[in-house]
LODREN-206762 format. One record per residue (C-alpha): x, z negated, y. Coordinates in steps of 0.2 Angstrom, whole numbers, plus 5000, padded with zeros to 4 digits. Example, Ala and Ser with C-alpha at 12.3 -4.5 7.8 and 13.67 -1.06 7.14 Angstrom:
BEGIN
     x     z     y
  5062  4961  4978
  5068  4964  4995
% end
This chain:
BEGIN
     x     z     y
  4787  5216  4942
  4771  5229  4944
  4755  5225  4933
  4740  5235  4929
  4723  5229  4921
  4709  5243  4916
  4694  5243  4908
  4696  5260  4901
  4678  5261  4893
  4687  5270  4880
  4680  5285  4870
  4664  5284  4880
  4669  5296  4895
  4665  5312  4898
  4681  5323  4900
  4688  5309  4890
  4706  5317  4884
  4708  5322  4901
  4705  5306  4910
  4716  5297  4896
  4730  5311  4901
  4727  5305  4919
  4730  5288  4913
  4747  5293  4905
  4754  5302  4919
  4750  5289  4930
  4759  5276  4918
  4773  5287  4916
  4774  5288  4936
  4771  5271  4939
  4781  5261  4926
  4769  5246  4926
  4780  5231  4918
  4763  5225  4908
  4746  5233  4905
  4731  5225  4901
  4717  5236  4893
  4699  5231  4889
  4685  5241  4881
  4699  5248  4870
  4690  5259  4854
  4694  5264  4839
  4683  5273  4825
  4676  5263  4812
  4680  5277  4800
  4696  5282  4806
  4711  5282  4795
  4723  5265  4797
  4740  5269  4804
  4748  5252  4804
  4740  5236  4802
  4724  5234  4812
  4728  5250  4821
  4717  5265  4817
  4722  5283  4821
  4711  5288  4836
  4714  5268  4845
  4714  5272  4862
  4730  5263  4866
  4739  5271  4852
  4735  5288  4859
  4738  5283  4875
  4755  5278  4868
  4757  5295  4861
  4755  5304  4878
  4766  5294  4887
  4780  5299  4874
  4774  5317  4875
  4779  5313  4894
  4797  5308  4890
  4793  5290  4890
  4797  5280  4874
  4799  5260  4880
  4782  5256  4879
  4774  5245  4865
  4758  5237  4863
  4747  5225  4854
  4728  5227  4850
  4714  5217  4842
  4696  5221  4840
  4684  5208  4849
  4666  5216  4839
  4658  5233  4836
  4654  5244  4849
  4644  5258  4854
  4638  5262  4834
  4653  5267  4828
  4667  5259  4836
  4678  5244  4834
  4680  5238  4851
  4694  5228  4856
  4707  5223  4870
  4726  5227  4870
  4742  5223  4880
  4755  5238  4884
  4773  5232  4889
  4789  5239  4893
  4798  5226  4889
  4800  5215  4873
  4785  5209  4865
  4792  5193  4857
  4775  5186  4850
  4756  5188  4850
  4740  5180  4846
  4721  5183  4848
  4707  5172  4850
  4687  5170  4850
  4683  5161  4866
  4663  5164  4861
  4655  5151  4848
  4648  5167  4843
  4659  5177  4829
  4648  5190  4823
  4657  5207  4824
  4641  5216  4825
  4636  5207  4839
  4642  5213  4855
  4642  5196  4867
  4657  5190  4851
  4673  5189  4865
  4690  5189  4860
  4705  5189  4871
  4723  5196  4866
  4740  5186  4872
  4756  5191  4872
  4774  5182  4876
  4784  5195  4884
  4804  5192  4889
  4808  5198  4907
  4823  5198  4912
  4827  5183  4903
  4810  5175  4906
  4797  5171  4894
  4778  5177  4904
  4762  5176  4895
  4749  5188  4896
  4732  5189  4892
  4720  5203  4891
  4702  5197  4894
  4684  5205  4894
  4672  5190  4897
  4654  5188  4898
  4641  5184  4913
  4640  5168  4921
  4622  5164  4918
  4621  5173  4899
  4611  5163  4889
  4619  5167  4872
  4637  5167  4879
  4639  5160  4897
  4655  5163  4905
  4659  5145  4909
  4659  5140  4889
  4672  5157  4887
  4684  5153  4900
  4685  5132  4895
  4689  5140  4877
  4703  5152  4884
  4713  5140  4894
  4716  5127  4881
  4728  5143  4874
  4737  5143  4889
  4755  5136  4885
  4759  5121  4891
  4774  5126  4902
  4779  5144  4910
  4771  5157  4920
  4754  5164  4914
  4743  5179  4918
  4725  5183  4915
  4722  5199  4918
  4705  5209  4914
  4686  5212  4918
  4679  5194  4921
  4661  5202  4925
  4660  5187  4940
  4660  5196  4956
  4673  5188  4969
  4660  5187  4982
  4646  5176  4973
  4649  5157  4975
  4648  5143  4964
  4648  5154  4948
  4662  5161  4938
  4674  5166  4951
  4674  5149  4959
  4675  5141  4943
  4690  5151  4939
  4700  5147  4955
  4694  5129  4952
  4703  5127  4935
  4721  5132  4938
  4721  5150  4941
  4728  5159  4958
  4720  5177  4964
  4733  5188  4966
  4723  5199  4977
  4722  5183  4988
  4741  5182  4987
  4745  5199  4992
  4753  5203  5009
  4745  5221  5009
  4728  5225  5000
  4711  5236  5002
  4694  5230  4999
  4698  5225  4980
  4681  5233  4973
  4683  5241  4956
  4664  5244  4951
  4651  5255  4963
  4635  5258  4959
  4626  5256  4942
  4636  5255  4925
  4635  5245  4910
  4632  5228  4912
  4628  5231  4929
  4611  5239  4930
  4604  5234  4945
  4619  5236  4956
  4616  5247  4970
  4622  5264  4972
  4634  5260  4985
  4638  5242  4982
  4656  5237  4977
  4660  5222  4967
  4676  5217  4963
  4676  5210  4944
  4691  5214  4938
  4706  5205  4942
  4726  5198  4940
  4726  5180  4939
  4741  5167  4939
  4741  5150  4933
  4756  5148  4949
  4755  5154  4967
  4766  5170  4969
  4776  5178  4981
  4765  5195  4978
  4768  5210  4990
  4754  5220  4987
  4737  5224  4978
  4728  5240  4976
  4711  5248  4967
  4718  5261  4956
  4707  5278  4947
  4693  5274  4961
  4694  5292  4965
  4703  5291  4981
  4722  5292  4978
  4720  5292  4959
  4708  5301  4949
  4692  5291  4941
  4698  5291  4922
  4682  5274  4917
  4668  5267  4925
  4679  5255  4932
  4694  5258  4943
  4709  5247  4940
  4719  5234  4949
  4738  5236  4952
  4748  5221  4958
  4767  5219  4963
  4775  5204  4962
  4791  5196  4967
  4797  5184  4953
  4814  5181  4962
  4807  5168  4974
% end
């Protein structure tokens, strides 16, 4: 099973359509089984297409670009977390090329004011993967020491939504650096989640941001941080974990790089 997570910084990038097309081409080539996206925007004023999805929803446009490339087997779920960047509804998405049997979204902050960008939601799906039911959550969390919405409080709310049985994945931007001790990353591992990066036989440095970006304004120019993750609630046989879209083997498409992992679910 091949997974991808990426904070897309939707509709905020220079040369946005070119970058979106690069992402679509990569998905068409790599054929990820499940993709978790964060900062998935749609314009407030855009016409509604279906349900809560509007015409310029980043995930919908990505699906349309995939269809233009002859890839027609991806479906997606999206929900809004809050208003962002003045004119957008900002949310999260899960894309899958396997049947999505159910989905849900839920707040992980006591804040539920859509006009407050610190309001956080997660999107969860249940997917049938070769007769197995698997659960995937796309998340974009706040910082460990945020006074209004601390990470610990958000993660505690999230784990209440994990199914009692079966395999669950948390994929996304945790806004907590894996190399900082006694904060969010350690808290996640202490509360029942395993990092696919640590379990991977093959891996790179794992850095998904370098330099200053929104939310990490004090990050030094060449300082790399690992803040985007693919986590599981069970130990797994992970073949590889690599950074994608960091300008090395694959083009930059966002202010974050993505993470892709290959997992052997037969063992």
